[in-house]
C-alpha positions in Angstrom: 44.6 -161.9 40.6 40.8 -162.1 40.5 40.6 -162.5 36.7 42.2 -165.7 35.4 43.9 -165.7 32.0 44.5 -162.9 29.5 41.6 -163.3 27.1 38.2 -161.6 27.9 34.9 -162.0 26.2 32.1 -159.6 27.4 28.6 -159.6 26.0 25.6 -157.6 27.0 22.0 -157.2 25.7 18.4 -156.4 26.5 15.6 -158.8 25.7 11.9 -158.4 25.1 9.8 -158.9 28.2 7.9 -161.9 26.8 11.3 -163.6 26.0 13.0 -162.9 29.3 12.1 -166.1 31.2 13.1 -168.4 28.4 16.2 -166.3 27.6 17.5 -166.8 31.2 16.7 -170.5 31.1 18.7 -170.8 27.9 21.7 -168.8 29.2 21.7 -170.4 32.6 21.1 -174.0 31.6 22.7 -174.3 28.1 24.7 -171.4 26.7 27.0 -170.5 29.6 28.1 -174.1 30.2 28.4 -174.7 26.4 30.8 -171.8 26.0 32.9 -172.6 29.2 33.4 -176.1 27.9 35.3 -174.8 24.9 39.1 -175.6 25.3 40.9 -172.6 26.7 37.8 -171.1 28.5 38.2 -170.9 32.2 35.0 -169.4 33.6 32.0 -167.2 33.0 29.9 -164.9 35.1 26.4 -163.5 34.5 25.0 -160.2 35.9 21.8 -158.2 35.5 21.6 -154.4 35.5 20.3 -152.5 38.5 18.6 -149.8 36.4 16.0 -149.8 33.6 15.8 -151.1 31.0 17.0 -154.4 32.3 20.2 -155.4 30.7 22.2 -158.6 31.0 26.0 -158.9 31.2 28.2 -161.9 30.7 32.0 -162.0 31.3 34.1 -164.9 30.1 37.8 -165.5 30.9 40.1 -167.5 28.7 43.7 -168.6 29.1 44.8 -166.2 26.4 43.5 -164.0 23.7 44.1 -166.5 20.9 41.4 -168.8 22.3 38.8 -166.2 21.2 40.0 -166.5 17.6 40.8 -170.2 17.7 39.3 -173.1 15.8 37.2 -174.6 18.7 35.5 -171.2 19.4 34.9 -170.6 15.7 33.3 -174.0 15.3 31.0 -173.2 18.3 30.0 -169.9 16.7 29.2 -171.6 13.4 27.2 -174.3 15.0 24.7 -172.6 17.3 21.9 -174.7 18.8 18.3 -174.2 17.8 17.7 -172.6 21.3 20.7 -170.3 20.8 19.6 -169.1 17.3 16.1 -168.4 18.7 17.5 -165.9 21.2 20.7 -164.6 19.5 18.7 -163.0 16.7 16.3 -161.4 19.2 18.9 -159.6 21.2 18.1 -155.9 21.7 21.1 -153.5 21.5 23.7 -156.2 21.8 27.4 -155.5 22.5 30.2 -158.0 22.1 33.8 -157.5 23.3 36.6 -159.8 22.4 39.6 -158.3 24.2 42.8 -158.5 26.1 43.1 -158.1 29.8 45.8 -155.4 29.9 45.8 -154.7 33.7 44.1 -156.1 36.8 44.5 -155.1 40.4 42.9 -156.5 43.5 42.4 -159.9 45.1 38.7 -160.0 45.8 35.4 -160.3 43.8 32.3 -158.3 44.6 28.6 -159.0 44.3 28.2 -155.9 42.1 30.2 -154.6 39.1 30.4 -151.3 37.5 31.1 -151.5 33.7 32.4 -148.4 32.0 32.6 -148.3 28.2 35.2 -145.9 26.7 35.9 -144.8 23.2 39.6 -143.9 22.8 40.4 -140.4 21.4 43.8 -141.4 20.3 46.1 -144.3 21.1 43.8 -147.1 22.3 46.4 -148.2 24.9 44.6 -147.8 28.2 47.7 -147.6 30.4 49.2 -145.3 31.6 46.5 -142.8 30.7 44.1 -144.4 33.1 46.6 -145.3 35.8 45.2 -142.5 38.0 41.8 -144.4 38.4 43.5 -147.1 40.4 43.2 -145.1 43.6 39.5 -146.0 43.7 40.7 -149.3 45.4 41.4 -147.2 48.5 37.8 -146.3 48.8 35.3 -148.3 50.9 33.3 -150.9 48.9 35.9 -151.5 46.1 37.3 -155.0 45.6 39.2 -155.0 42.3 39.5 -153.3 39.0 40.2 -154.6 35.5 41.1 -153.0 32.1 40.1 -154.6 28.8 41.2 -153.4 25.3 38.9 -154.7 22.6 39.9 -156.1 19.2 38.0 -154.1 16.7 37.6 -156.8 14.1 36.6 -159.6 16.4 34.3 -157.6 18.7 31.5 -157.0 16.2 28.3 -158.7 17.4 27.1 -161.6 15.3 23.9 -159.8 14.3 25.4 -156.3 13.8 25.1 -154.6 10.4 27.6 -152.2 8.7 26.4 -149.3 10.8 27.7 -150.8 14.1 30.2 -148.6 15.9 32.4 -149.3 18.9 34.4 -152.4 18.1 37.5 -150.5 19.2 36.1 -149.4 22.5 37.8 -150.2 25.8 36.3 -151.2 29.1 36.9 -150.7 32.8 35.3 -153.3 35.1 35.2 -152.4 38.8 34.1 -155.0 41.3 32.3 -153.7 44.4 31.0 -155.1 47.6 27.5 -153.7 47.0 25.4 -151.9 44.4 25.2 -148.9 46.7 29.0 -148.8 47.0 29.4 -148.8 43.2 27.2 -145.8 42.5 29.4 -143.0 43.9 32.6 -144.7 42.6 31.2 -144.6 39.1 30.4 -140.9 39.4 33.9 -140.3 40.7 35.5 -142.2 37.8 33.8 -140.3 35.0 36.2 -137.3 35.1 39.5 -139.2 35.1 38.4 -141.5 32.2 37.6 -138.5 30.0 41.4 -138.0 29.7 41.5 -141.2 27.7 38.5 -140.7 25.5 34.7 -140.5 25.4 32.7 -142.1 28.1 30.0 -144.1 26.2 28.3 -145.8 29.0 28.6 -146.5 32.7 26.3 -149.1 34.3 26.0 -151.1 37.5 25.2 -154.8 37.5 24.4 -157.3 40.3 25.7 -160.8 40.3 23.5 -163.6 39.0 25.6 -166.8 38.6 28.9 -168.2 37.4 30.3 -171.4 35.9 33.9 -172.7 36.0 35.5 -175.1 33.5 37.1 -177.0 36.4 33.7 -177.7 37.8 32.3 -178.9 34.5 35.3 -181.3 34.1 34.3 -183.3 37.2 30.6 -183.6 36.6 
């Protein structure tokens, strides 16, 4: 399976143009490795959106869901670095997903991902209502597909106020061999996912970098 573990943390945000260079230095050189070094974290990947405005996406994998509500992670959240605090409170339209990987199919990763955000209309369980979308793996340019159900309480962004909606949203992450391959697949997926709930957002991202805990351990 392409995704390791059963716990998933997804974050995304936009940043002000005058902060962007330093934001990426912080994420690439400090924040990503800091998070992956937490016990139970396995790896993290970063992406950048292909459309405007520029949006950044991070996907973290953990051994299980409990890691994302465990003491080591909570300590990290409560003890942000000065560099982290500078950027975290400047995020534009942040999202944060603390969730469970409920289904994953495929053995390959792609250089592009399509991320679809869904708001359940009833039972939040994604399968089997979305089982029909698995046939996208038969189409050229698809590598794997993953389904993530968010925990509503834990998924609220650190800087969100009481008006924040969407902590209960679910996500489909489709890995593709190219950005061009992802575009028609996203369009094709929009109709089937409406059986599950409201399609809030569908966006394509290209790969930026990744870090693995196993690599950090041998530095």
